[in-house]
N, C-alpha and C positions, 0 to 999 in steps of 0.2 A: 503494499499499499504506499502510496505517496500523496503529497499535497501539491497542488498547482494553483497559481495566482497570475492574474494579468490585468494591467491598468492602462487605461488611456485617459490622461488627466490634462488639466490646463497649467499645472505647475509641477516642479520636479517630483519624481515618483519613488526615489531611492528610499527615503524613510518610510514611506507608505509600504513598499514591498517588503522591507526588513520587518516592520510591525505585524504585517499580515502573515508572513512566514512564521514568526514567533506564535501566532494563533494557531497555526497548522502544524506546529512541531511535533504533536502527538501522532501525527501521520507519518512521520519518518524522521529518524535521528542518525541516519548513516552519513548524509551528506546535504549540502544545501547550494544553491546556486541563484544568481540574479544576473539577468541582462536588461540594459536599458538602451533606449534608442534615441539619437539626435538625427533624425531624417535618415540619411544613409550610413550614418556611423553607429556601429554597435559597440557597447562597452559591456564586457563579461567579467564577473568574478564567482569562482565557485571553489568549493574544497570540502573535505572530509570532515564530519563532526556535526555538533549542534550549530544553529543559526548564530548564537552569540559568540560562537568560537570561530567560525569562519569569516565574519565580517566584522572588520575594525574600522576605526574612523578614516584612515587613509583609503580603505577600499571603498567606503561609501562616497568619498568625495570624488572618486573616479566614475562613479556610476551617475553620469549626467543624462538628463532627457526627461520629457513629460510622458513617455510610454515605457512600459517594462514588463517582464515576466519573471516569476520566481518559482522555485521547486524545492522541496525537503524530499529526501529520498529514503525509501526503505526498499532494500533490493529483493526482487522476486525473479529477475532473470539476469544472468551474468554474474558477476563477482561482487561480493560485499566489500572486498577490501580494494577495489580498483578505482582510483580517482578518475581514470579516464571514462568512466561511466557514470560520474556525477552530471547532472542535467542543469541547465538546458543544453542541448545539442546544437551545433552549428554546421551549416553547409553554404558554400558560397555563391550557389548558383541554383535558381535564377534570383538575382537581385541581392541575395544574402538572406538566409532564414535562420532563426533560432526557435527551438521547439521543445517544450516539457510536457510529460506524458505521465498519467497515472492510469495504472492498469496492467495488463499483461496480454501479449499477442500470442495466440495459439498456433498460428502458421508462421512464426518468424523464421524458422528453418528454411521454408519454401520462398519466403520473401527474399531472404539473403542470397539465395541461390539465383533467383530471378534478377536481383539487383546486379549480381556479377555477370551473369550470362547474357541477359538480355537488355538491361538498362545501362550496362557498363559503368556502374557505380561501385565504389570501394566502401565497404564496411569495416570499420577499424577496431571495433569492441565486440563483445559477446552480447551487448545490450539490445533488446528488441526495440527500445525507444530510439536508438540511432537508425535502425531499419525503418521504423515509422517516419522518421524525419526525412529519410531519404526518398521514400515512397511519395510522401507529399510534395517534396521538391521535384522530383521527377515528373509527376502528374501535372504540376503547375507549370513547368518548363515546356511540357508539350503543348500547352494551351496558350502561351504567351508569344506575341511577335513584336519585337521592339522594346523600347524601355517604358511602355505604358502598362498599367493594370487597373482593371475593374472588378467589381463585387462578383459579377457573374463568372468570370474566369476562375476566381477563387472557389465558389461554389462548385463549378464543374470539377475542380481538381479534387475537392472533398468527395463529390460523388464517386470519382474513380478510386479513391483511398477506400471508401466502403466496399467497393466491388472486390477488391484486391486482399484487404486486411480482414482477418478473423480474430475474435477475442473480445477483450475489454479495453476500452480506451476513452479517456476524457483527455483533450488536448488543448494547449493554448500555444501560439506560436506568433512571432513577429516577422514580417516581411519588410526588409530594411527599405526605407523611403516611402512606404505605403500604408501599412496599418497593421492592427493585430486581428488574428482570426482564432476561433475556439470552436470546437467541435466535440460531439459525444457519439458513442458507438450506437448502432441501430437498437440495441436492446437497453440503453441507458444503465448498464451494469454499474459504471463507476458515475459518482454524483458529479454535477457541474452546474453552478448557478449564476444568474447575472443581477448586477446591482448598478443603480445610477445615483448620481449626485449632481443636483443643478448649482451652478455658480453663476456669478455675474458675467463671466466670460464664456459660459456656455455649458453643456452637459458633459459630465465625466462618466466613464463606464469601468466596471470591474467584473471580472469572472474569477470564481473561486470554488474549490472543492467543497466548501461548507459555507453555509449562509452567515454563520457567526463571523466570518471575517467582514462581511458588509456592515455589520453592527459596530464592530470595534473600530473599523476605518471610517465611520460616519456616511456610508453610502445606504441607500434605501434598497432592499431587497425587492427585486422587479419580478423575477420569475425563475424557474429551473429551466435550463436549455433541454429541449426535448431530445428523445432519442433520435438519432441520425440527423439532427438539427446543426447547422453551422451558423455562427454569427461573424460578423466582418465589421470592424470599426476603424475607419481611417484615422491617420495622425490628426487630421483636422476635427475629428469627433463625428464624423458621418456615419450613422449606424445602418446596417442592413443584415437581414437574416434569411434563411431558406432552408426548407426541409430537403435533405440531400440523400435521402433513401426511399426507395419505393414502397417498402412494407415496414416501417419501424413498429416495435412493440415494447412498451416499457415493462421490463423485468428486472428491477433493480436488486443488488447484492443485499440480502437480509443481514449479513454480518456487519454491515455499516451500523446498523442498529443495535446490534447485540454488543459490539465491542469498539469499533474503530472510531466513530464519530463522537464529537463532543455532545454532551446532553443539551447544550443551548442551541444546537444547530437544527435546522429543518432541511430535511431531503425530500424532494418530491412530494412536498405538502405534509410530510409526517414528521411531526416533533420527535426527535430522538429521546428526550425526556419522556414524553407521553407514552411512547412505544416501550420504554423500559419499565414504567409503572404498570402497563398492562401485561407485559411478561411475569411480573412479580404476582399479578392476580391470577393468571393462568397457572403459575407455578405452585400458588398456594392451594388451588383446586387439586392439582396432581398430589401434593403431599396429603391433603385431606382424604383422598380416595385411596391412596396407596398405603399409607401408614397412619391410619386414624389414632392409633393408640400409641404414636411416637411421643416419647417423654423428652420435651425440650424446654430448657429454662430460658434460653436466649437466642436471638436471631442476630448475627453479626456479618456484615459485608466484608467481602476481600476487595480492598479499595482499588481503583476508584469507579470504574464503570459498572459495578453491580450494585451500587448503593441505592439507586431508585427501585430496582426490582427487589432488593432485600427489605427495603422500607415498606413496600406495598405487601409483600408477602407476610411480613411480621404484622401488620395491620390486619390483614384478612384472616389470619389464624389467631389474632388476639394474644400474641406473644411479645415480650418486651424486645424492643431494637436497641442495639448498643454498638458503638465504635470500639473495635477491639485491637485495631492496629494503628501504629503510627507509621506514616510513610514518609520516606526520605525523597522529597521531590527533585532532587539533583540526580537520581538514579533513572535511567531510561526505562521505557515499558519492556519488560522481559519477553513477552511474546514476540515482539518486532526486532529484538537484538539478533544479529546474524550470529549463528553458531550456538549449539546446545551447550556448549561449556560456559559461554558468556551468560546464558540465561540462568543456568544453575547457581553460579557464583553470585549473581546480583540478587537473588531472592532474599537471602537474610540481610544482604546490605539495604535493600529497599524497604523491607516491612520489619517492624519490631512489635511483638505482641504486648498488649497492656494486661499484665498478668492477673490483676483483681478482676477483670471480666469473664476470665476462663476458669479460674480456680475453683474446683468443686462442682462444676455445673455440666449439664449436657447441652452441648453446643450445636446449633445448625449454622454453619458457614454457608454464605451464598456467594457464588462466582458467576461471572457472565457466560463462561464457557469452561470446558476442560478439553485442551488440545493435546498436548504430548503428555501431560500429567506430572511433568517434572516439578513445576511450580506448586500444583497442589500437593504433592507429596511433602515437599519442604514445608509448606504451610501448616498441613495437618500435624506433622511432627513437632513444629513450634507450638502449637496450640496444646498438643498433649504435654510437652515440656512445661508449660504453664500452669499445669494442673487440672486440665478438663478431664472430666470422668468418661464422657462419650463425645466423639466428634462425627458429626454428619455433614455431608457437603451436598448442597443442592445447586443444579446448573440451570441458569435461566435459558439455555439452549439445548438442544437435543445432542446425543452422541456424535462427535465429529469423526466419521468413518472413512471419508473419501479425501483425496486430495483436492485442493482448490487451485485451480489453474487460471483464474482470472484477476489475479493481483494480490493474493495472500499467499504468504510462504508455508504451504502445507503440501509440498510435492511428493513426499515419500509416505506410503501407506504404513510402513513399519514404524514410523515415528508417532503415529496417532494411537494413543492409548486405547480407544474404543474399538480399533480394528481386531476383530476376532475376539472380544471380551463382552461379557454381559455387564450389568450394573454391579452385581455382586463381586464379580472377578476384578472389576476396576476399583471397588472399594477395598478389597484385600491388597491390591497393587499399590494403593497410595496410602494404606494404613488407615482407612476412614472405618467407622462402624456401619455406615451405609452411604449410598450415593442415590440422589434422586435426580432424574433428568427431566427437563421440559420434553413434551412430545412436539413433533414438528408441526403437526395440525394446529397445536396451540400457540406456537410461536408465529406461524403465519397469520393466525386469527388476530393475536395481539397487535402485529403491524398493520393488518388490514383494519381493525377498529380504529388505530391511531390515525390512518388516512381518511377516515370518515366513510370507509367503504370503497373508496376510489381506486384502490390498488390491491388486487387479489392474488397477483402472480408475483413471485420473488425467485431470484437466483438463489438456490438452496443446495448446490451441488456437493458441498462438503458434508451435508447431512444425508442426502438420498442418492447421490452418484448420478444424478440427471444433469447433463451439461447442455445448457440450452443453445449453443452455437452448433451443435450436431457434428462436430469434427473430432471429438475426444474419443480415443480408442484405448484398448489395453496396451497395445503397442506403444502409444503415445506416452501413456503414464510409465511404462516400463523404461522408456528412453529418458524421462525426466528423472527417474530414480537413479538410473545409471550415471548421469551427470552429476548427481548430487553426491554420490559415493565416490566418484573419481573427478573432481573439479579440475578445469584447465588451469595450467599455471599463468598468472598474469603479472609476473614479476617486471616485465618491461612497463606495465601501466602504473606502477606504484613509486615512480621516481618523484620525489618532492611531495609536498603536503598541500599545496594551493596552486591553482591555475588562475592567472590574471592576464586577460587579453583585452586590448583595445583594438577592435577590428574595424578598419575604416575603408573607404572605397579604394584607396591605393594599395592597400594589403590583400584585398581580396584576390587579386590576380597571382598571389604569390602562395596561396593556401592550395 
């Protein structure tokens, strides 16, 4: 999962992009990047690490211009340690394009082959985002003649991208000298929203992965970008949009509501906070039916994303709700840390139990989901060490049994604790006295209710193995697992810690 952001403003956007990426930091902590535009001149700075570490005052001063895009990276394809795969990506033709992408392409292998043999373009990294950047650039170059560009040409290029690309993608890009373009895959798997701000000099536009960015930066949420739709905003602020797919269908990723998105954001009309409250209501019904005689003294959330569900579950069951963990907010989210060793090491650094809330009690812990089980096992042991008599774990999501190939780091079936195990076996594996999982139908109902009944279909492949793009086979999953077990060496990509480029018209012919 990644976070993307794009702004066309009337004043310099460097500080705005920095502040927006801080709001999206929860979506990716591996790398961050910003590109700003002064007509034909593009200024880029990107590096590995958190936003606050990548950008210093001297870097911000060099990011001049009233238009820009930003990206925070959580690696799903390619190498977690490769600086060369930090975004945005740049290609010099046509005009000069920088692109940032949230999601994961499922046909990137074929795309890269086509790029080399048919389009005669070179892909320099393992990143599917670089392939996507080159596909868009190639399709745009086929449709332009001379130094001019209009909105319809951009939309025609996006239509061609939809025909060639499969998977999940929310995209924001700058075309040097012309404008910003943003588009979303035909299923709307990954989120992307549009905001506006009216000034004395004219209207400003923003696109972002989550609507909370609009709130923080003082923009008014306008709407979600529709599946298959593209929007184009010129540097002068002229806005246009067009549906670029013949049969778009909104089927958004349900894991956004389970875990990834901030509770104060709204995605496709669904308040994430409200969806999680309703998950808690549904989970309480499951607990009531499955274990009516369960002896529980207190309900405690595993912070932060399970708080809403735990609060509603406790209220529905008439049980006390308590905060039982202190969280070190300077440690990253363990689920999105690259590498199992990093995740395991950070659990006890991140959470510390408040022993008095556990001592001598039967405790029900509530988590948003159980993926690998590593974090759950560590937490259960911490609670027992704090003196709990019994420890039960309730998950607001169903068992994660299948790889997620649309932008979440779940590519290996053997890593998923629910693969080949039932709830009792999972409880034994993590050391709990019992595990209660949400039913998939109940999770879908919770999100449907939060949408006011407007959305009834969700991307739920990690729970049911149904891949909506229709191109995922066992052979594809086997290949993903083989790559994960034998990663390609990327030593050549790791030279230095920060890339800082000022790309102007004169330099474009040299790249």
